[in-house]
C-alpha positions as CSV (number, residue, x, y, z in Angstrom):
1,M,0.0,0.0,0.0
2,K,1.6,3.3,-1.1
3,I,0.0,6.6,-0.2
4,E,1.8,9.6,-1.5
5,I,2.4,12.8,0.5
6,G,0.5,14.6,-2.2
7,D,-2.6,12.7,-1.3
8,I,-3.0,14.6,2.0
9,V,-1.6,18.0,0.9
10,E,-3.3,21.1,2.1
11,Y,-3.5,24.7,0.7
12,A,-1.0,27.1,2.3
13,V,-0.3,30.8,2.1
14,S,3.0,31.6,0.3
15,V,4.8,35.0,-0.1
16,S,8.0,36.3,-1.5
17,A,11.0,37.0,0.8
18,D,10.6,40.8,0.5
19,T,7.1,40.8,1.9
20,A,6.9,43.1,4.9
21,N,6.3,41.6,8.3
22,S,3.3,43.9,8.7
23,E,1.7,42.0,5.9
24,I,2.7,38.6,7.4
25,D,1.0,39.8,10.7
26,Q,-2.2,40.5,8.8
27,L,-2.1,37.1,7.0
28,F,-1.8,35.2,10.3
29,K,-4.6,37.3,11.8
30,N,-6.9,36.6,8.7
31,N,-6.0,32.9,8.6
32,I,-6.3,31.8,12.2
33,H,-5.7,28.1,11.4
34,T,-2.5,28.8,9.5
35,H,0.5,27.3,11.3
36,G,3.1,28.6,8.9
37,I,3.6,30.7,5.8
38,V,5.9,29.4,3.0
39,I,8.4,31.7,1.4
40,T,8.9,31.2,-2.4
41,E,11.1,32.5,-5.1
42,E,9.7,32.0,-8.6
43,E,7.4,29.3,-7.2
44,T,10.3,27.5,-5.6
45,P,10.1,27.1,-1.7
46,T,13.1,28.7,0.0
47,G,11.9,29.0,3.6
48,I,9.1,29.1,6.1
49,I,7.9,31.3,9.0
50,T,5.8,29.7,11.6
51,R,3.2,31.5,13.6
52,T,5.0,30.7,16.9
53,D,8.4,31.9,15.7
54,F,6.9,35.0,14.1
55,Y,5.1,36.3,17.2
56,Q,7.9,35.3,19.6
57,K,10.4,37.5,17.6
58,L,7.9,40.3,17.4
59,G,7.1,40.0,21.0
60,S,10.7,40.2,22.2
61,L,12.1,43.5,23.6
62,Y,12.1,46.0,20.7
63,G,11.1,43.2,18.4
64,F,7.9,44.8,17.1
65,N,9.6,48.1,16.3
66,L,12.6,46.4,14.9
67,Y,10.9,44.0,12.5
68,I,7.3,45.0,11.7
69,N,8.1,47.1,8.6
70,R,11.0,45.1,7.5
71,P,11.0,42.1,5.1
72,V,10.1,38.6,6.4
73,S,13.4,37.3,5.0
74,L,15.0,38.5,8.3
75,L,12.8,36.0,10.3
76,I,12.4,32.9,8.1
77,K,13.8,29.4,8.6
78,E,15.7,28.4,5.5
79,D,16.3,24.8,6.7
80,I,13.0,23.4,5.4
81,L,11.7,19.8,4.9
82,C,10.5,19.7,1.3
83,F,9.2,16.6,-0.7
84,D,7.9,15.9,-4.2
85,Y,4.2,15.2,-4.4
86,H,4.7,11.5,-5.3
87,T,7.0,10.7,-2.3
88,S,5.7,7.9,-0.1
89,I,4.2,9.0,3.3
90,I,6.3,6.3,4.9
91,D,9.5,7.9,3.7
92,V,8.3,11.4,4.7
93,S,7.4,10.2,8.2
94,E,10.8,8.8,8.8
95,K,12.6,12.0,7.8
96,A,10.1,14.3,9.5
97,M,10.5,12.5,12.9
98,D,14.3,12.8,12.5
99,R,14.3,16.6,12.8
100,S,15.5,18.6,15.8
101,S,12.9,19.3,18.5
102,N,12.6,23.0,17.6
103,E,11.6,22.0,14.0
104,L,9.7,18.8,14.7
105,Y,6.2,20.4,14.3
106,D,6.9,22.6,11.4
107,D,4.8,22.0,8.3
108,I,6.2,19.8,5.6
109,I,6.4,21.5,2.2
110,V,5.2,19.7,-0.9
111,T,6.2,20.5,-4.5
112,R,5.0,19.3,-7.8
113,E,7.2,19.6,-10.9
114,N,9.6,21.5,-8.7
115,Q,7.0,24.2,-7.9
116,F,5.4,24.9,-4.5
117,Y,2.1,23.0,-4.2
118,G,1.1,23.0,-0.5
119,V,1.9,21.8,2.9
120,V,1.2,18.8,5.2
121,S,0.9,19.4,9.0
122,I,2.6,16.9,11.4
123,R,-0.8,16.2,12.8
124,S,-2.2,15.2,9.4
125,L,0.9,13.2,8.6
126,L,0.8,11.2,11.9
127,M,-2.9,10.5,11.7
128,T,-2.5,9.2,8.1
129,F,0.6,7.1,9.0
130,A,-1.3,5.6,12.0
131,S,-4.2,4.7,9.7
132,I,-1.8,3.0,7.2
133,Q,-0.1,1.1,10.0
134,S,-3.5,-0.1,11.3
135,Q,-4.5,-1.3,7.8
136,V,-1.2,-3.0,7.2
137,A,-1.3,-4.8,10.6
138,S,-4.8,-6.1,9.8
139,S,-3.5,-7.6,6.5
140,L,-0.5,-9.4,8.1
141,N,-0.3,-13.1,8.5
142,P,-0.8,-13.7,12.2
143,L,1.9,-16.5,12.3
144,T,4.7,-14.9,10.4
145,K,3.7,-11.2,10.5
146,L,4.4,-11.0,6.8
147,P,2.0,-9.2,4.4
148,G,-1.0,-11.4,3.5
149,N,-3.1,-11.9,0.4
150,R,-4.6,-8.4,0.0
151,I,-1.2,-6.7,0.0
152,I,0.3,-9.5,-2.1
153,D,-2.4,-9.0,-4.7
154,E,-1.8,-5.2,-4.8
155,H,1.9,-5.9,-5.5
156,I,1.2,-8.5,-8.2
157,Q,-1.4,-6.4,-10.0
158,A,1.1,-3.5,-10.2
159,L,3.8,-5.6,-11.8
160,P,2.9,-5.4,-15.5
161,A,3.7,-1.7,-15.3
162,K,7.3,-2.4,-14.1
163,E,10.3,-2.5,-16.4
164,K,11.8,-5.6,-14.7
165,Y,10.4,-8.1,-12.2
166,T,10.7,-11.7,-11.1
167,V,8.1,-13.4,-8.9
168,L,9.2,-16.4,-6.8
169,Y,6.3,-18.7,-5.8
170,I,7.7,-20.7,-2.8
171,D,6.2,-23.7,-1.0
172,L,7.3,-26.6,1.1
173,D,7.2,-30.3,0.0
174,H,6.2,-33.1,2.3
175,F,5.0,-30.5,4.9
176,K,1.7,-32.2,5.5
177,V,3.4,-35.4,6.5
178,Y,5.6,-33.5,8.9
179,N,2.5,-31.8,10.5
180,D,0.7,-35.1,10.9
181,M,3.7,-36.8,12.5
182,Y,5.2,-34.0,14.7
183,G,2.1,-31.8,15.3
184,F,0.9,-28.4,14.3
185,A,2.9,-26.5,16.9
186,K,6.2,-27.8,15.5
187,G,4.9,-27.3,11.9
188,D,4.3,-23.7,12.8
189,R,7.9,-23.4,13.8
190,I,9.0,-24.5,10.3
191,I,6.7,-22.0,8.7
192,Q,8.2,-19.2,10.9
193,E,11.7,-20.4,10.2
194,T,10.9,-20.3,6.4
195,A,9.6,-16.8,6.7
196,S,12.8,-15.7,8.5
197,I,15.0,-17.3,5.9
198,L,13.1,-15.6,3.1
199,Q,13.3,-12.2,4.8
200,A,17.0,-12.5,5.6
201,H,18.0,-13.4,2.1
202,A,15.5,-11.1,0.3
203,H,16.4,-8.0,2.2
204,P,19.7,-7.2,0.4
205,Y,17.7,-7.3,-2.9
206,Q,15.1,-4.9,-1.6
207,A,12.5,-7.5,-2.4
208,F,8.9,-7.9,-1.2
209,V,8.2,-11.0,0.9
210,G,4.6,-12.1,1.5
211,H,2.9,-15.1,3.1
212,I,0.0,-16.5,1.0
213,G,-1.0,-18.9,3.7
214,G,-0.1,-22.3,5.0
215,D,3.4,-23.2,3.5
216,D,3.0,-20.9,0.5
217,F,5.1,-17.7,0.2
218,I,5.9,-15.2,-2.4
219,V,9.0,-13.0,-3.1
220,I,8.9,-10.2,-5.7
221,L,12.2,-8.9,-7.1
222,Y,12.4,-5.8,-9.3
223,S,15.2,-7.3,-11.4
224,W,15.8,-10.5,-13.4
225,E,18.7,-11.8,-11.4
226,C,17.1,-14.4,-9.1
227,E,19.4,-17.5,-9.4
228,T,21.7,-16.5,-6.6
229,L,18.9,-15.6,-4.2
230,C,17.2,-18.9,-4.9
231,E,20.4,-20.9,-4.2
232,E,20.9,-19.0,-1.0
233,I,17.4,-19.7,0.2
234,I,17.6,-23.4,-0.7
235,N,21.0,-23.9,1.0
236,T,20.0,-22.2,4.2
237,F,16.7,-24.0,4.3
238,D,18.3,-27.4,3.7
239,Q,20.8,-26.8,6.4
240,S,18.1,-25.7,8.9
241,I,15.4,-28.2,8.3
242,A,17.2,-31.2,9.9
243,S,17.1,-29.6,13.3
244,F,13.3,-30.0,13.3
245,Y,13.5,-33.8,13.2
246,T,14.5,-36.4,15.7
247,T,18.1,-37.8,15.5
248,D,16.8,-41.0,14.0
249,H,14.9,-39.2,11.2
250,Q,17.9,-37.0,10.6
251,E,20.2,-40.0,10.1
252,Q,17.7,-41.8,7.9
253,G,17.0,-38.7,5.8
254,Y,13.3,-39.8,5.6
255,V,10.3,-40.7,7.7
256,L,8.0,-43.7,7.4
257,A,4.5,-42.5,6.8
258,E,1.4,-42.8,4.6
259,N,1.6,-41.1,1.2
260,R,-1.4,-39.4,-0.4
261,N,-2.8,-42.7,-1.5
262,G,-2.7,-44.2,2.0
263,I,0.3,-46.4,1.3
264,I,3.2,-46.6,3.9
265,E,6.5,-45.5,2.3
266,N,9.7,-43.6,3.0
267,I,8.8,-39.9,2.8
268,P,11.8,-37.5,2.3
269,L,12.4,-34.7,4.8
270,V,10.7,-31.4,4.2
271,S,12.2,-29.6,1.2
272,I,11.6,-26.2,-0.5
273,S,10.5,-25.5,-4.0
274,I,10.7,-22.2,-5.8
275,A,8.9,-21.4,-9.1
276,A,10.4,-18.3,-10.7
277,V,8.5,-16.2,-13.3
278,S,9.9,-13.0,-14.9
279,N,9.1,-10.7,-17.7
280,Q,12.5,-11.1,-19.2
281,F,11.3,-13.4,-22.0
282,N,7.5,-13.1,-21.4
283,F,4.9,-10.5,-21.6
284,F,2.1,-10.6,-19.0
285,K,-1.0,-8.4,-19.5
286,N,-2.0,-8.5,-15.9
287,G,-1.3,-10.0,-12.5
288,D,-3.6,-13.0,-13.1
289,E,-1.4,-14.2,-16.0
290,I,1.7,-14.0,-13.7
291,V,0.0,-16.1,-11.1
292,Y,-1.2,-18.7,-13.6
293,S,2.4,-19.0,-15.0
294,A,3.9,-19.4,-11.5
295,T,1.3,-22.0,-10.6
296,K,2.2,-24.1,-13.7
297,I,5.9,-24.0,-12.9
298,K,5.2,-24.9,-9.3
299,K,3.6,-28.2,-10.4
300,E,6.9,-29.0,-12.2
301,C,8.7,-28.3,-8.9
302,K,6.5,-30.8,-7.2
303,A,7.7,-33.6,-9.5
304,I,11.3,-33.2,-8.1
305,K,12.1,-35.1,-4.9
306,C,14.5,-32.5,-3.3
307,S,14.7,-28.7,-2.9
308,C,14.9,-27.0,-6.2
309,F,14.0,-23.9,-8.2
310,I,12.7,-23.7,-11.7
311,T,12.8,-20.6,-13.8
312,N,11.2,-20.1,-17.3
313,E,14.4,-21.5,-18.7
314,T,16.1,-23.9,-16.3
315,V,15.6,-26.5,-13.6
316,N,18.0,-26.4,-10.6
317,Y,18.4,-29.0,-7.8
318,S,19.9,-28.7,-4.4
């Protein structure tokens, strides 16, 4: 979910730097809800004067007589926080909260095509940010705290507009057998471990990681280079999974259990399969076509009896 700072921008008074402070005084009196006035030069923001700072300086000893008929440029703050209309509210919030205490509540200035467009108050920013956090939290998978299906779908549907992307559809093989034998609590630990592995390895790639549900996950890369990431995920998973079994099962490398047809046989330890779909050699009109392609490749993964990843071009085993 991306909400831009321009989505909550508000109208604001702007003046030139040579505007007399007597006029600034009148503007504040005529606009009682105005927290600050933006200073512009040829439509470009260069500073801000807040109501509090303005009247503190005019209210100081000799301040009124000293400043009232002189230009506002003598009183403005030039160290302003300014963002383009399309900047994410999340990014703005991080930088706004990192300001010094005496600037923390100054309005945030918004530009569009490098020209002054309006302002966003800290109150409006925090209320919107809190709303976003609440909506995101309600969409997280309760077990892994990863984004769930609604957020995943938003990301997938936006992919056809991207220049480069690769979708990794990830699931676990023989996981149902493990759950039946060891119980759901221990099965949940494997799901959480898988989520941690995916997050740790996807982070350097600035990739999106989501939890579809059960033992199904998705990773979205905004590039075509996925082989190294897939190999890292598989290697880490294969090294980790043995610790979730008894010593006997670790040494055997399998468990004796019923297969899907009710026949007792040797079932391999849980492995991980990754189906990779990119637009490097394919054109997808919409997100549904991407999902369909990934689902087809995932079925090919299921035919392989160990951890693997399959791209549009290759099959790779652990």
